[in-house]
PASEBA-1860 file (N, C-alpha, C; in nm, 3 decimals):
! residues 128
1> MQTIIETV> 0.260/-4.596/-4.135/0.243/-4.519/-4.015/0.349/-4.410/-4.008 ~ 0.470/-4.444/-4.046/0.580/-4.348/-4.044/0.550/-4.230/-4.136 ~ 0.493/-4.252/-4.249/0.464/-4.144/-4.342/0.355/-4.051/-4.289 ~ 0.260/-4.105/-4.216/0.154/-4.021/-4.158/0.216/-3.927/-4.054 ~ 0.304/-3.980/-3.970/0.371/-3.898/-3.869/0.456/-3.791/-3.935 ~ 0.528/-3.829/-4.038/0.612/-3.732/-4.111/0.526/-3.627/-4.179 ~ 0.410/-3.662/-4.225/0.321/-3.569/-4.293/0.256/-3.473/-4.193 ~ 0.218/-3.522/-4.077/0.148/-3.442/-3.977/0.245/-3.357/-3.894
9> QPYVNTIV> 0.370/-3.398/-3.883/0.469/-3.331/-3.799/0.477/-3.179/-3.823 ~ 0.486/-3.129/-3.946/0.492/-2.982/-3.966/0.367/-2.911/-3.914 ~ 0.251/-2.974/-3.929/0.126/-2.914/-3.880/0.125/-2.908/-3.727 ~ 0.170/-3.014/-3.663/0.176/-3.019/-3.517/0.273/-2.912/-3.467 ~ 0.390/-2.901/-3.530/0.487/-2.799/-3.491/0.427/-2.658/-3.504 ~ 0.355/-2.635/-3.613/0.294/-2.504/-3.635/0.188/-2.475/-3.527 ~ 0.108/-2.572/-3.493/0.003/-2.555/-3.393/0.064/-2.531/-3.255 ~ 0.167/-2.607/-3.219/0.232/-2.590/-3.090/0.299/-2.453/-3.082
17> TAAAGVLT> 0.365/-2.411/-3.189/0.430/-2.279/-3.191/0.326/-2.168/-3.178 ~ 0.214/-2.181/-3.249/0.108/-2.080/-3.241/0.048/-2.075/-3.101 ~ 0.025/-2.192/-3.040/-0.031/-2.196/-2.905/0.066/-2.133/-2.806 ~ 0.196/-2.159/-2.822/0.295/-2.097/-2.734/0.297/-1.946/-2.752 ~ 0.281/-1.899/-2.875/0.276/-1.755/-2.902/0.155/-1.689/-2.837 ~ 0.039/-1.754/-2.847/-0.084/-1.700/-2.787/-0.069/-1.697/-2.635 ~ -0.018/-1.805/-2.578/0.003/-1.811/-2.434/0.100/-1.702/-2.388 ~ 0.207/-1.682/-2.461/0.304/-1.577/-2.430/0.238/-1.440/-2.436
25> AFVLGGLN> 0.155/-1.416/-2.536/0.086/-1.288/-2.549/-0.004/-1.262/-2.428 ~ -0.078/-1.366/-2.383/-0.164/-1.350/-2.266/-0.082/-1.322/-2.140 ~ 0.027/-1.392/-2.123/0.112/-1.371/-2.005/0.169/-1.229/-2.005 ~ 0.219/-1.185/-2.121/0.275/-1.048/-2.130/0.166/-0.943/-2.106 ~ 0.047/-0.966/-2.159/-0.065/-0.873/-2.135/-0.101/-0.866/-1.988 ~ -0.104/-0.981/-1.923/-0.133/-0.984/-1.779/-0.026/-0.913/-1.698 ~ 0.099/-0.934/-1.734/0.209/-0.866/-1.664/0.202/-0.715/-1.684 ~ 0.165/-0.673/-1.804/0.152/-0.529/-1.831/0.040/-0.467/-1.748
33> KLKTKVNV> -0.074/-0.538/-1.737/-0.184/-0.489/-1.653/-0.141/-0.482/-1.507 ~ -0.071/-0.585/-1.461/-0.023/-0.587/-1.324/0.074/-0.472/-1.299 ~ 0.161/-0.446/-1.393/0.257/-0.336/-1.381/0.183/-0.203/-1.368 ~ 0.081/-0.184/-1.449/0.003/-0.060/-1.445/-0.064/-0.044/-1.309 ~ -0.123/-0.151/-1.258/-0.189/-0.144/-1.127/-0.090/-0.116/-1.016 ~ 0.026/-0.176/-1.023/0.129/-0.152/-0.921/0.175/-0.007/-0.926 ~ 0.194/0.047/-1.046/0.236/0.188/-1.059/0.131/0.283/-1.002 ~ 0.004/0.256/-1.029/-0.104/0.341/-0.976/-0.105/0.333/-0.824
41> WLEARTTA> -0.090/0.213/-0.770/-0.088/0.195/-0.625/0.029/0.270/-0.563 ~ 0.147/0.258/-0.624/0.265/0.327/-0.570/0.248/0.479/-0.576 ~ 0.192/0.528/-0.685/0.169/0.673/-0.695/0.074/0.719/-0.588 ~ -0.030/0.643/-0.563/-0.127/0.681/-0.460/-0.062/0.680/-0.322 ~ 0.019/0.579/-0.294/0.087/0.571/-0.164/0.188/0.683/-0.148 ~ 0.261/0.713/-0.253/0.360/0.821/-0.244/0.289/0.953/-0.219 ~ 0.181/0.976/-0.290/0.108/1.100/-0.271/0.054/1.110/-0.129 ~ 0.002/1.002/-0.077/-0.049/1.003/0.060/0.064/1.028/0.160
49> AQREVIHK> 0.177/0.964/0.137/0.292/0.985/0.226/0.340/1.129/0.217 ~ 0.344/1.181/0.096/0.387/1.320/0.079/0.289/1.415/0.145 ~ 0.161/1.389/0.133/0.060/1.475/0.197/0.079/1.473/0.348 ~ 0.107/1.358/0.401/0.131/1.348/0.545/0.252/1.433/0.586 ~ 0.358/1.427/0.508/0.477/1.506/0.536/0.445/1.655/0.524 ~ 0.372/1.692/0.423/0.336/1.832/0.402/0.261/1.886/0.523 ~ 0.162/1.811/0.571/0.083/1.859/0.686/0.165/1.860/0.814 ~ 0.254/1.766/0.829/0.338/1.765/0.948/0.432/1.886/0.947
57> VAGEAFAL> 0.495/1.912/0.833/0.586/2.027/0.823/0.510/2.157/0.838 ~ 0.390/2.165/0.783/0.309/2.287/0.797/0.272/2.310/0.944 ~ 0.242/2.204/1.016/0.214/2.216/1.159/0.335/2.267/1.235 ~ 0.453/2.215/1.199/0.577/2.263/1.261/0.598/2.411/1.230 ~ 0.572/2.447/1.106/0.591/2.587/1.064/0.497/2.679/1.140 ~ 0.374/2.637/1.157/0.278/2.718/1.233/0.323/2.734/1.377 ~ 0.367/2.624/1.439/0.413/2.630/1.577/0.534/2.722/1.591 ~ 0.625/2.713/1.496/0.743/2.800/1.498/0.701/2.946/1.487
65> AQTAFKEA> 0.614/2.976/1.394/0.571/3.115/1.375/0.498/3.167/1.498 ~ 0.417/3.083/1.560/0.344/3.124/1.680/0.437/3.156/1.796 ~ 0.542/3.077/1.811/0.629/3.095/1.927/0.744/3.191/1.900 ~ 0.806/3.184/1.784/0.923/3.266/1.756/0.886/3.409/1.717 ~ 0.766/3.428/1.667/0.726/3.561/1.620/0.598/3.606/1.692 ~ 0.598/3.594/1.825/0.481/3.628/1.905/0.435/3.771/1.883 ~ 0.530/3.861/1.876/0.497/4.004/1.866/0.461/4.046/1.723 ~ 0.493/3.964/1.627/0.468/3.999/1.486/0.319/3.982/1.454
73> GGERKLQE> 0.279/4.048/1.349/0.141/4.038/1.304/0.117/3.906/1.233 ~ -0.009/3.878/1.204/-0.047/3.752/1.141/0.016/3.731/1.005 ~ 0.028/3.839/0.927/0.087/3.826/0.792/0.234/3.788/0.800 ~ 0.307/3.846/0.894/0.450/3.813/0.910/0.464/3.668/0.954 ~ 0.379/3.626/1.047/0.383/3.487/1.091/0.357/3.392/0.974 ~ 0.259/3.427/0.892/0.227/3.344/0.777/0.345/3.336/0.681 ~ 0.410/3.449/0.654/0.525/3.450/0.563/0.639/3.363/0.618 ~ 0.664/3.372/0.747/0.769/3.290/0.808/0.734/3.141/0.799
81> ALQYTTLR> 0.608/3.110/0.824/0.564/2.970/0.815/0.575/2.919/0.671 ~ 0.537/3.002/0.575/0.549/2.964/0.434/0.695/2.938/0.397 ~ 0.782/3.026/0.440/0.924/3.010/0.409/0.980/2.882/0.471 ~ 0.949/2.859/0.596/0.996/2.738/0.665/0.947/2.612/0.593 ~ 0.818/2.610/0.563/0.759/2.492/0.498/0.821/2.468/0.361 ~ 0.836/2.573/0.283/0.894/2.559/0.149/1.035/2.502/0.156 ~ 1.116/2.553/0.248/1.254/2.505/0.262/1.258/2.359/0.306 ~ 1.179/2.324/0.405/1.180/2.187/0.457/1.132/2.087/0.353
89> LAEQGITV> 1.028/2.122/0.279/0.977/2.032/0.176/1.077/2.016/0.062 ~ 1.143/2.126/0.026/1.246/2.120/-0.079/1.360/2.027/-0.037 ~ 1.397/2.031/0.090/1.502/1.941/0.141/1.464/1.795/0.123 ~ 1.335/1.766/0.130/1.288/1.629/0.117/1.248/1.595/-0.026 ~ 1.268/1.689/-0.117/1.237/1.664/-0.258/1.090/1.668/-0.292 ~ 1.012/1.735/-0.209/0.868/1.746/-0.234/0.840/1.885/-0.290 ~ 0.782/1.888/-0.408/0.750/2.014/-0.472/0.598/2.028/-0.480 ~ 0.547/2.132/-0.416/0.404/2.162/-0.421/0.387/2.311/-0.442
97> SAVEIRSA> 0.268/2.351/-0.482/0.242/2.492/-0.508/0.232/2.570/-0.378 ~ 0.248/2.701/-0.389/0.237/2.789/-0.273/0.096/2.783/-0.214 ~ -0.003/2.763/-0.298/-0.141/2.754/-0.251/-0.159/2.629/-0.164 ~ -0.100/2.517/-0.205/-0.111/2.394/-0.126/-0.040/2.411/0.009 ~ 0.075/2.477/0.007/0.148/2.500/0.132/0.067/2.589/0.224 ~ 0.014/2.698/0.168/-0.065/2.790/0.250/-0.188/2.720/0.308 ~ -0.253/2.636/0.226/-0.372/2.568/0.278/-0.336/2.473/0.391 ~ -0.220/2.408/0.383/-0.178/2.319/0.493/-0.150/2.399/0.620
105> IEKAYLEY> -0.090/2.516/0.605/-0.062/2.602/0.721/-0.194/2.655/0.780 ~ -0.283/2.696/0.692/-0.414/2.745/0.738/-0.489/2.633/0.812 ~ -0.477/2.510/0.764/-0.541/2.397/0.832/-0.482/2.381/0.972 ~ -0.350/2.391/0.983/-0.285/2.380/1.115/-0.336/2.492/1.206 ~ -0.353/2.612/1.152/-0.402/2.726/1.229/-0.545/2.700/1.278 ~ -0.631/2.651/1.189/-0.770/2.624/1.227/-0.779/2.512/1.332 ~ -0.695/2.411/1.319/-0.692/2.305/1.419/-0.648/2.359/1.554 ~ -0.549/2.448/1.552/-0.501/2.511/1.675/-0.613/2.592/1.740
113> KAKTKSVL> -0.681/2.673/1.658/-0.790/2.755/1.712/-0.901/2.669/1.770 ~ -0.933/2.559/1.701/-1.038/2.471/1.750/-0.999/2.408/1.884 ~ -0.874/2.369/1.897/-0.827/2.309/2.022/-0.826/2.411/2.135 ~ -0.776/2.531/2.108/-0.769/2.632/2.214/-0.910/2.677/2.253 ~ -1.000/2.686/2.158/-1.137/2.725/2.189/-1.204/2.618/2.274 ~ -1.179/2.492/2.241/-1.239/2.383/2.318/-1.181/2.380/2.459 ~ -1.052/2.408/2.473/-0.991/2.411/2.606/-1.050/2.526/2.687 ~ -1.063/2.644/2.625/-1.121/2.759/2.696/-1.266/2.733/2.734
121> TNEEAHPS> -1.342/2.672/2.646/-1.481/2.642/2.674/-1.492/2.544/2.790 ~ -1.408/2.441/2.792/-1.410/2.344/2.901/-1.367/2.407/3.032 ~ -1.270/2.498/3.029/-1.226/2.564/3.150/-1.333/2.656/3.206 ~ -1.406/2.725/3.116/-1.513/2.813/3.161/-1.628/2.734/3.219 ~ -1.657/2.617/3.161/-1.769/2.535/3.208/-1.736/2.465/3.339 ~ -1.607/2.432/3.357/-1.564/2.360/3.477/-1.445/2.431/3.542 ~ -1.469/2.546/3.604/-1.356/2.616/3.666/-1.300/2.537/3.784 ~ -1.171/2.543/3.798/-1.106/2.467/3.907/-1.118/2.537/4.039
END
């Protein structure tokens, strides 16, 4: 009986070592997939958070241009809003193209126009 155990022992060791290697490979593969999914999720969340900041700063820039440069023309207001937005985003480490900044400011402008038009329409329909 002792000789059978001594004869089989190297084979058992080899099988156990191979099984541990396969199990380790599966665990590492699963961890790598999990890491990839977590990175994608974080990138998506960061982008969404950054977009939120971009639109908030663009709204602030539009409001500043509307109030501080009342007498200036639309192009001057836009330039001031672009400059403000670019500086504020740079302070927060957010780098976006000038086109993206302008589109966020234009969105703030369109939202403002829609709100003021709706207020004027409601006031005309229901005068006090």
